[in-house]
VORO-794720 format. One record per residue (C-alpha): residue in one letter; chain; y, x, z. Coordinates in steps of 0.25 Angstrom, whole numbers, plus 5000, padded with zeros to 4 digits. Each point is the difference from the previous one (the first is absolute). Example, Ala and Ser with C-alpha at 12.3 -4.5 7.8 and 13.67 -1.06 7.14 Angstrom:
2
{A; A; {4982; 5049; 5031}}
{S; A; {5014; 5006; 4998}}
This chain:
490
{M; A; {5362; 5388; 5550}}
{T; A; {5003; 5014; 5004}}
{W; A; {4991; 5011; 4994}}
{P; A; {4997; 5013; 5005}}
{V; A; {5006; 5014; 4995}}
{G; A; {4990; 5011; 4997}}
{S; A; {5003; 5014; 4997}}
{S; A; {4989; 5000; 4990}}
{F; A; {4995; 4991; 4990}}
{V; A; {4990; 4990; 5004}}
{L; A; {4988; 4994; 4992}}
{V; A; {5000; 4985; 4997}}
{A; A; {4988; 4992; 5003}}
{A; A; {4990; 4998; 4989}}
{S; A; {5002; 4985; 5003}}
{V; A; {5014; 5000; 4996}}
{L; A; {4997; 5006; 4986}}
{A; A; {4989; 4991; 4998}}
{A; A; {5009; 4987; 5004}}
{A; A; {5010; 5005; 4989}}
{A; A; {4990; 5004; 4990}}
{A; A; {5003; 4997; 4985}}
{P; A; {4995; 5005; 4987}}
{A; A; {5012; 5009; 4997}}
{F; A; {5007; 5012; 5006}}
{E; A; {5013; 4995; 5008}}
{G; A; {5005; 5013; 5005}}
{L; A; {4997; 5009; 5012}}
{F; A; {5002; 4999; 5015}}
{P; A; {5008; 5008; 5005}}
{A; A; {5008; 5000; 4987}}
{G; A; {5007; 5014; 5004}}
{A; A; {4998; 5013; 5008}}
{P; A; {5008; 5013; 5002}}
{R; A; {4997; 5013; 4993}}
{G; A; {4990; 5008; 5006}}
{E; A; {4991; 4989; 5006}}
{T; A; {4986; 4996; 4998}}
{L; A; {4996; 4986; 5004}}
{T; A; {4992; 4988; 4997}}
{V; A; {5005; 4988; 4991}}
{I; A; {4994; 4987; 4996}}
{A; A; {4999; 4995; 4985}}
{L; A; {5005; 4986; 5002}}
{G; A; {4994; 4988; 4992}}
{I; A; {4987; 5008; 4995}}
{P; A; {4986; 4996; 5005}}
{G; A; {4995; 5009; 5010}}
{T; A; {4994; 5011; 4991}}
{N; A; {5002; 5014; 4997}}
{A; A; {4995; 5000; 4986}}
{F; A; {5015; 5001; 4995}}
{R; A; {5009; 5012; 5002}}
{L; A; {5015; 5002; 5002}}
{W; A; {5010; 5007; 4990}}
{S; A; {5014; 5004; 5003}}
{D; A; {5011; 5005; 4990}}
{D; A; {5003; 5012; 5009}}
{P; A; {4988; 5010; 5002}}
{N; A; {5005; 5003; 5014}}
{L; A; {4994; 4987; 5004}}
{V; A; {4986; 5002; 5000}}
{F; A; {4991; 4987; 5004}}
{N; A; {4986; 5001; 5005}}
{A; A; {4990; 4989; 5003}}
{G; A; {5000; 4997; 5016}}
{K; A; {4988; 4998; 5009}}
{T; A; {5002; 4985; 4999}}
{N; A; {5000; 4992; 4987}}
{G; A; {5014; 4997; 4995}}
{Q; A; {5007; 5011; 5008}}
{F; A; {5004; 5013; 4994}}
{Q; A; {5006; 5014; 5006}}
{V; A; {5012; 5004; 4994}}
{A; A; {5004; 5014; 5001}}
{I; A; {5016; 5002; 4997}}
{S; A; {5004; 5014; 4996}}
{T; A; {5013; 5006; 5006}}
{N; A; {5003; 5001; 4985}}
{A; A; {4999; 4986; 4998}}
{T; A; {5012; 4994; 4994}}
{V; A; {5008; 4991; 5010}}
{G; A; {5001; 4986; 4995}}
{P; A; {4991; 4989; 4993}}
{H; A; {4988; 5003; 4993}}
{W; A; {4991; 4992; 4991}}
{V; A; {4985; 4998; 5005}}
{R; A; {4989; 4993; 4992}}
{A; A; {4986; 4996; 5004}}
{F; A; {4990; 5002; 4989}}
{D; A; {4985; 5002; 4997}}
{D; A; {4992; 5002; 4986}}
{H; A; {5004; 4986; 4996}}
{E; A; {5013; 4995; 5005}}
{V; A; {5013; 5005; 5005}}
{S; A; {5010; 4993; 5009}}
{S; A; {5015; 4998; 4998}}
{P; A; {5008; 5011; 5006}}
{H; A; {5005; 4998; 5014}}
{L; A; {5010; 5008; 5009}}
{F; A; {4998; 5011; 5010}}
{I; A; {5012; 5007; 5007}}
{V; A; {5000; 5014; 5004}}
{G; A; {5010; 5002; 5011}}
{E; A; {5006; 5011; 5009}}
{T; A; {5001; 4991; 5013}}
{P; A; {4989; 4995; 5010}}
{E; A; {4993; 4988; 4997}}
{L; A; {4993; 4990; 5010}}
{V; A; {4988; 4990; 4997}}
{F; A; {5000; 4987; 5007}}
{L; A; {4987; 4993; 5000}}
{Q; A; {4995; 4995; 5014}}
{P; A; {5007; 4991; 5010}}
{P; A; {5004; 5006; 5014}}
{P; A; {4988; 5002; 5009}}
{A; A; {5006; 4993; 5011}}
{A; A; {5011; 4989; 5002}}
{G; A; {5013; 5006; 5002}}
{T; A; {4996; 5013; 4994}}
{T; A; {5012; 5006; 4992}}
{S; A; {5000; 5012; 4991}}
{V; A; {5013; 5006; 4997}}
{V; A; {5005; 5007; 4987}}
{E; A; {5007; 5012; 5006}}
{Q; A; {5004; 5008; 4989}}
{L; A; {5007; 4997; 4987}}
{P; A; {4999; 5001; 4989}}
{A; A; {4986; 4994; 4998}}
{T; A; {4993; 4990; 4991}}
{L; A; {4991; 4989; 5005}}
{N; A; {4988; 4995; 4992}}
{V; A; {4995; 4986; 5002}}
{L; A; {4989; 4992; 4994}}
{L; A; {5001; 4986; 5002}}
{R; A; {4989; 4990; 5005}}
{H; A; {5006; 4987; 4999}}
{P; A; {5009; 4993; 4990}}
{E; A; {5011; 4999; 5010}}
{E; A; {5002; 5009; 5011}}
{T; A; {5010; 5007; 5009}}
{N; A; {4999; 5015; 5003}}
{A; A; {5009; 5006; 5011}}
{F; A; {5003; 5015; 5002}}
{T; A; {5008; 5006; 5012}}
{L; A; {5009; 5011; 4996}}
{R; A; {5007; 5010; 5009}}
{L; A; {5015; 5001; 4995}}
{A; A; {5012; 5007; 5004}}
{H; A; {5014; 4996; 5002}}
{D; A; {5008; 5000; 4987}}
{Q; A; {4988; 5003; 4991}}
{F; A; {4999; 4993; 4988}}
{L; A; {4987; 4994; 4998}}
{E; A; {4994; 4996; 4985}}
{A; A; {4987; 4993; 4998}}
{R; A; {4996; 4999; 4986}}
{F; A; {4989; 4990; 4997}}
{Q; A; {4990; 5004; 4988}}
{A; A; {4991; 4989; 4995}}
{F; A; {5004; 4996; 4986}}
{A; A; {5004; 5013; 4996}}
{L; A; {4986; 5004; 5001}}
{D; A; {4994; 4987; 4994}}
{S; A; {4996; 4994; 5013}}
{P; A; {5003; 4985; 5001}}
{V; A; {5007; 5000; 5013}}
{E; A; {5013; 4993; 5004}}
{A; A; {5007; 5004; 5013}}
{T; A; {5011; 4998; 5010}}
{L; A; {5005; 5011; 5009}}
{A; A; {5007; 4998; 5013}}
{L; A; {5004; 5010; 5011}}
{V; A; {5000; 4995; 5015}}
{N; A; {5005; 5008; 5012}}
{A; A; {4993; 5001; 5013}}
{A; A; {5007; 4987; 5005}}
{G; A; {4994; 4992; 4989}}
{L; A; {5013; 4999; 4992}}
{Q; A; {4999; 5001; 4985}}
{L; A; {5010; 5010; 4995}}
{T; A; {4998; 4998; 4985}}
{A; A; {4990; 4994; 4990}}
{T; A; {4998; 5000; 4985}}
{D; A; {5001; 4987; 4992}}
{P; A; {4987; 4995; 4994}}
{S; A; {4997; 5005; 4986}}
{T; A; {4991; 4997; 4989}}
{N; A; {4994; 5011; 4992}}
{A; A; {5008; 5010; 5006}}
{D; A; {4999; 5010; 5012}}
{P; A; {5010; 5000; 5010}}
{V; A; {5008; 5011; 5007}}
{L; A; {5005; 4999; 5014}}
{T; A; {5011; 5008; 5006}}
{C; A; {5007; 5001; 5014}}
{L; A; {5009; 5008; 5008}}
{I; A; {4994; 5002; 5013}}
{A; A; {5010; 4998; 5012}}
{A; A; {4991; 5005; 5012}}
{D; A; {4988; 5009; 5003}}
{G; A; {4987; 4992; 5002}}
{L; A; {4988; 4994; 4994}}
{Y; A; {5001; 4989; 4989}}
{R; A; {4991; 4991; 4994}}
{L; A; {4999; 4999; 4984}}
{R; A; {4993; 4987; 4996}}
{V; A; {4994; 4999; 4986}}
{T; A; {4997; 4985; 4996}}
{A; A; {4991; 5002; 4988}}
{R; A; {4994; 4990; 4991}}
{C; A; {4990; 5002; 4988}}
{P; A; {4990; 4991; 4992}}
{A; A; {4988; 4996; 5006}}
{D; A; {4986; 5002; 4993}}
{D; A; {4991; 4990; 4995}}
{T; A; {4996; 4996; 5015}}
{G; A; {5015; 4997; 5004}}
{T; A; {4998; 5009; 5013}}
{N; A; {5000; 5014; 4995}}
{V; A; {5010; 5008; 4993}}
{V; A; {4998; 5003; 4984}}
{A; A; {4995; 5015; 4998}}
{G; A; {5011; 5010; 5000}}
{A; A; {5009; 4993; 5010}}
{F; A; {5007; 5011; 5008}}
{Y; A; {5013; 5006; 5002}}
{R; A; {5008; 5013; 5003}}
{L; A; {5012; 5001; 5010}}
{V; A; {5008; 5012; 4998}}
{L; A; {5008; 5003; 5013}}
{A; A; {5011; 5009; 5001}}
{A; A; {5012; 5002; 5011}}
{G; A; {5011; 5009; 4996}}
{T; A; {5016; 5002; 5002}}
{P; A; {5008; 4986; 4998}}
{P; A; {5008; 4998; 4987}}
{P; A; {5014; 5006; 5000}}
{A; A; {5011; 4992; 5004}}
{P; A; {5010; 4994; 4991}}
{A; A; {5011; 5008; 4993}}
{T; A; {5013; 4996; 4993}}
{N; A; {4999; 5012; 4990}}
{S; A; {4987; 4999; 4992}}
{D; A; {5000; 5013; 4995}}
{A; A; {5003; 5007; 5014}}
{M; A; {4989; 4990; 5005}}
{E; A; {4990; 5005; 4991}}
{D; A; {5002; 5014; 5002}}
{K; A; {4996; 4997; 5015}}
{I; A; {4987; 4992; 4997}}
{V; A; {4988; 5009; 5002}}
{R; A; {4991; 4990; 5008}}
{P; A; {4986; 5004; 4998}}
{A; A; {4990; 4991; 4993}}
{L; A; {4992; 4991; 5008}}
{S; A; {4988; 4996; 4991}}
{E; A; {5003; 5004; 4985}}
{P; A; {4992; 4993; 4990}}
{W; A; {4995; 5011; 4991}}
{L; A; {5003; 4998; 4985}}
{V; A; {4990; 5001; 4989}}
{F; A; {5007; 4997; 4987}}
{P; A; {5003; 4990; 4994}}
{A; A; {5003; 4990; 5012}}
{T; A; {5007; 4987; 5003}}
{V; A; {5004; 4997; 5016}}
{H; A; {5004; 4988; 5005}}
{G; A; {5008; 5003; 5012}}
{I; A; {5010; 4994; 5011}}
{L; A; {5010; 5009; 5006}}
{N; A; {5000; 4995; 5014}}
{P; A; {5006; 5003; 5010}}
{P; A; {5015; 5002; 4998}}
{G; A; {5001; 5015; 4997}}
{N; A; {4986; 5003; 4996}}
{E; A; {4995; 5010; 4990}}
{D; A; {4988; 4996; 4991}}
{I; A; {4994; 5015; 4996}}
{Y; A; {4990; 5002; 4989}}
{S; A; {4994; 5013; 4999}}
{F; A; {4994; 5007; 4988}}
{N; A; {4996; 5015; 4994}}
{A; A; {5007; 5005; 4988}}
{R; A; {5000; 5012; 4991}}
{A; A; {5013; 5008; 4995}}
{G; A; {5006; 4993; 4988}}
{D; A; {4992; 4986; 5002}}
{S; A; {5010; 4989; 4997}}
{F; A; {4999; 4986; 5007}}
{T; A; {5006; 4988; 5000}}
{F; A; {5002; 4990; 5012}}
{S; A; {5006; 4986; 4998}}
{V; A; {5003; 4989; 5011}}
{Q; A; {5001; 4986; 4998}}
{A; A; {5008; 4993; 5012}}
{A; A; {5012; 4992; 4995}}
{S; A; {4992; 4995; 4987}}
{L; A; {4990; 4994; 5011}}
{G; A; {5011; 4993; 5008}}
{S; A; {5000; 5011; 5011}}
{P; A; {5013; 5004; 5007}}
{L; A; {4995; 5015; 5001}}
{S; A; {5010; 5009; 4994}}
{A; A; {4990; 5010; 4997}}
{L; A; {5002; 5015; 5001}}
{L; A; {4990; 5009; 4994}}
{L; A; {4998; 5015; 5006}}
{V; A; {4990; 5011; 4997}}
{R; A; {4997; 5010; 5010}}
{D; A; {4992; 5013; 5000}}
{A; A; {4990; 5005; 5010}}
{D; A; {5012; 5005; 5009}}
{R; A; {5006; 4986; 5001}}
{R; A; {5012; 5006; 4990}}
{E; A; {5006; 4990; 4991}}
{V; A; {4997; 5004; 4985}}
{A; A; {5004; 4988; 4992}}
{R; A; {5006; 4986; 5002}}
{A; A; {5003; 4987; 4992}}
{D; A; {5013; 4994; 5007}}
{A; A; {4998; 4987; 5005}}
{A; A; {4999; 4989; 4991}}
{P; A; {4993; 4986; 4998}}
{D; A; {4989; 5006; 4993}}
{P; A; {5002; 5015; 4999}}
{V; A; {4991; 5009; 4991}}
{L; A; {4998; 5015; 5003}}
{N; A; {4995; 5009; 4989}}
{W; A; {4997; 5013; 5007}}
{A; A; {4993; 5014; 4996}}
{A; A; {4993; 5008; 5012}}
{P; A; {5007; 5013; 5001}}
{A; A; {4987; 5008; 5006}}
{D; A; {4986; 4997; 5003}}
{G; A; {4999; 4993; 5014}}
{R; A; {4999; 4987; 5008}}
{Y; A; {5012; 4990; 4998}}
{A; A; {5003; 4986; 5006}}
{V; A; {5008; 4989; 4993}}
{I; A; {5008; 4991; 5011}}
{V; A; {5005; 4987; 4998}}
{T; A; {5012; 4995; 5010}}
{D; A; {5011; 4991; 5000}}
{A; A; {5014; 5006; 4998}}
{Q; A; {5006; 4993; 5011}}
{R; A; {4988; 5002; 5009}}
{R; A; {4996; 4985; 5000}}
{G; A; {4987; 4994; 5000}}
{G; A; {4990; 4989; 5005}}
{M; A; {4988; 4992; 4995}}
{G; A; {5009; 4995; 4988}}
{Y; A; {5003; 5013; 4995}}
{G; A; {4989; 5001; 4990}}
{Y; A; {4998; 5009; 4988}}
{I; A; {4990; 5005; 4989}}
{I; A; {5000; 5014; 4997}}
{D; A; {4994; 5006; 4988}}
{F; A; {4995; 5015; 5000}}
{L; A; {4997; 5004; 4986}}
{P; A; {4993; 5014; 4998}}
{P; A; {5004; 5013; 4993}}
{Q; A; {5005; 4996; 4987}}
{G; A; {4992; 5009; 4990}}
{E; A; {5001; 5000; 4985}}
{F; A; {4988; 4991; 4999}}
{S; A; {4990; 4992; 5008}}
{A; A; {4987; 4991; 4998}}
{T; A; {4994; 4988; 5006}}
{V; A; {4986; 4994; 4998}}
{P; A; {4998; 4985; 5003}}
{A; A; {4988; 5001; 5009}}
{H; A; {4995; 5011; 5010}}
{T; A; {4985; 4997; 4999}}
{F; A; {4990; 5000; 4987}}
{K; A; {4986; 4998; 4997}}
{V; A; {4991; 5005; 4988}}
{A; A; {4985; 4998; 4998}}
{A; A; {4992; 5012; 4997}}
{G; A; {4999; 5001; 4984}}
{G; A; {5013; 4992; 5000}}
{Q; A; {5015; 5001; 4999}}
{V; A; {5013; 4996; 5008}}
{R; A; {5015; 5000; 4995}}
{V; A; {5010; 5006; 5010}}
{P; A; {5014; 4996; 4995}}
{V; A; {5012; 5008; 5003}}
{Q; A; {5014; 4997; 4999}}
{V; A; {5010; 5011; 4998}}
{A; A; {5015; 5000; 5003}}
{R; A; {5010; 5011; 4996}}
{S; A; {5014; 5004; 5002}}
{A; A; {5009; 5001; 4988}}
{Q; A; {4999; 5015; 5001}}
{C; A; {4985; 5001; 5000}}
{Q; A; {4997; 5000; 4985}}
{G; A; {4988; 5009; 4999}}
{I; A; {4985; 4997; 4999}}
{L; A; {4993; 4998; 5013}}
{S; A; {4986; 5003; 5003}}
{V; A; {4993; 4990; 5008}}
{V; A; {4987; 5004; 5007}}
{L; A; {4990; 4993; 5008}}
{G; A; {4993; 5008; 5010}}
{G; A; {4989; 5000; 5011}}
{L; A; {4990; 4991; 4993}}
{P; A; {4986; 5001; 5005}}
{E; A; {4989; 5007; 4993}}
{G; A; {4995; 4993; 4987}}
{V; A; {5013; 4993; 4999}}
{S; A; {5011; 5005; 4989}}
{T; A; {5013; 4997; 4993}}
{A; A; {5009; 5007; 4991}}
{P; A; {5015; 5005; 5003}}
{L; A; {5011; 4991; 4994}}
{H; A; {5013; 5003; 4995}}
{S; A; {5013; 4992; 5001}}
{T; A; {5011; 5000; 4991}}
{P; A; {5015; 4995; 5002}}
{E; A; {4996; 4988; 4992}}
{L; A; {4987; 4997; 5008}}
{K; A; {5002; 4993; 5013}}
{G; A; {4986; 4996; 5002}}
{L; A; {4986; 5007; 4998}}
{A; A; {4986; 4997; 5005}}
{F; A; {4989; 5010; 5003}}
{T; A; {4986; 4996; 4996}}
{V; A; {4991; 5005; 5011}}
{A; A; {4985; 5001; 4996}}
{A; A; {4988; 5001; 5009}}
{S; A; {4987; 5006; 4994}}
{P; A; {4988; 4992; 5002}}
{A; A; {4995; 5010; 5010}}
{A; A; {5012; 5000; 5009}}
{K; A; {4997; 4998; 5014}}
{P; A; {5005; 4987; 5008}}
{G; A; {5010; 5003; 5009}}
{G; A; {5016; 5001; 5002}}
{G; A; {5011; 5009; 5002}}
{P; A; {5015; 5003; 4999}}
{F; A; {5008; 5005; 4987}}
{R; A; {5013; 5003; 4997}}
{I; A; {5009; 4998; 4987}}
{V; A; {5010; 5011; 4998}}
{L; A; {5011; 5003; 4989}}
{F; A; {5005; 5013; 4995}}
{T; A; {5012; 5004; 4991}}
{T; A; {4994; 5008; 4989}}
{D; A; {5014; 5008; 4997}}
{Q; A; {5004; 5005; 5012}}
{T; A; {4996; 5013; 5008}}
{P; A; {4995; 4997; 5011}}
{P; A; {4997; 4986; 4996}}
{L; A; {5006; 4988; 5008}}
{S; A; {4989; 4990; 5005}}
{A; A; {4999; 4986; 5006}}
{T; A; {4989; 4992; 5006}}
{A; A; {4997; 4986; 4997}}
{T; A; {5000; 4989; 5009}}
{A; A; {4995; 4986; 5002}}
{P; A; {5005; 4988; 5009}}
{V; A; {4993; 4997; 5012}}
{K; A; {5001; 4985; 5005}}
{G; A; {4996; 4997; 5014}}
{K; A; {4991; 4987; 5003}}
{H; A; {5010; 4995; 5011}}
{T; A; {5013; 5008; 4997}}
{P; A; {5011; 4995; 4991}}
{A; A; {5001; 5009; 4987}}
{G; A; {5007; 5013; 5004}}
{G; A; {4998; 4998; 5015}}
{L; A; {4989; 5011; 5003}}
{L; A; {5004; 5013; 5006}}
{L; A; {4994; 5005; 4986}}
{N; A; {5001; 4992; 4988}}
{T; A; {4995; 5009; 4989}}
{I; A; {4987; 5009; 4999}}
{D; A; {4999; 5012; 4990}}
{Q; A; {4985; 5002; 5002}}
{F; A; {4992; 4990; 4992}}
{W; A; {4986; 4997; 5001}}
{L; A; {4988; 4999; 4990}}
{N; A; {4987; 4993; 5004}}
{V; A; {4987; 5003; 4991}}
{E; A; {4991; 4990; 4999}}
{R; A; {4985; 4999; 4996}}
{K; A; {4998; 4998; 4986}}
{P; A; {4997; 4985; 4998}}
{N; A; {4986; 4995; 4996}}
{P; A; {4999; 4997; 4986}}
């Protein structure tokens, strides 16, 4: 089935939302949009009522109730941070688990309706672009027509499990004569990436064979079954060279679609085709220290992994020479945008060249974690919020630990952590007059023996409903949620 391309966002019919309705928030559709856009999104999986509201971890994403139940208008400021963000649905009594919404910089298209007449085909003329698709059946094939040029290098990055959507897919590229040029292998619990060097100008068909669980009827998809297809076309990989140092000096291939990192992160990748570079972008401040580590040989992969870091001008600023499982410790020389590149030292690659790369955040002197991201307290009652503190050997002072952002009528006292005290817990108390409702709060640690003080914000892990642990675009959250409930009857 070929669905049309529109230059603007299209609203889904109310019947689609009703068919997929479930009592829990399962995410937003579309699950992303460019900065500066105002558009309508659908809250998937929640019954058709606007008695709830949407919260985002970025104040530059503002959600307001739409004209139709279950729909919201989101205004994305030009100041919004590019990359994934957490969104929750909440009312005065309950709050959902966080789900992801991506702020981008390139056009996004939404596909909802079949073509108006048989044989009608719309063409994606310009890349890069992101296609958002809401599934209607547990198994369906969607086809997208792309206009591509000779010697372009196409990359199609499928996103479903990365957004906690239960959709598996196989991608295939077919030319105008109907010849299949390349396809991804069937995978389980993994998002495929298709790459291909285009041999001639013309129209090409990208087929997505998607599969997802069915609802109780066996005919409709479960709530939250959608995917994003991130498309880009750039210059081809560089030709092989015999001198690896000379070769790397010449590699300045622009990134196609670069996954945007929010630390910490773990990525499962496949270096395909031969000569490819996998590029992961992030922002850093001067002096931030990071650790990037690759597992390849230890997984049985033939990849001779080479790790590079380049700045915004594509200049190489660090490297870990090729090794079976290289590790790169690196400190940012200045504020700015950087990219980590994984490639093979001999410019090899293929579907068997898999790897896992861990991106560890700036290594500060101390950090803190909380086991849960959501808490409840009854009016007149208390709740315990445990915090685990980790320190470097150099951090021997007393840390002040503050819980901030609590609603009116709810309070707690600051805590202090000594080097010997790894675990501590806030006692959060709600007065009998505290009003029901919920909101975000943060836990921040400060040094008490330095001017200005150093600080760190506590985080909690986020686990997906459908995605293996560590497989989301974001896997931690630093804004916790507290719900105040009515005082129980005596």
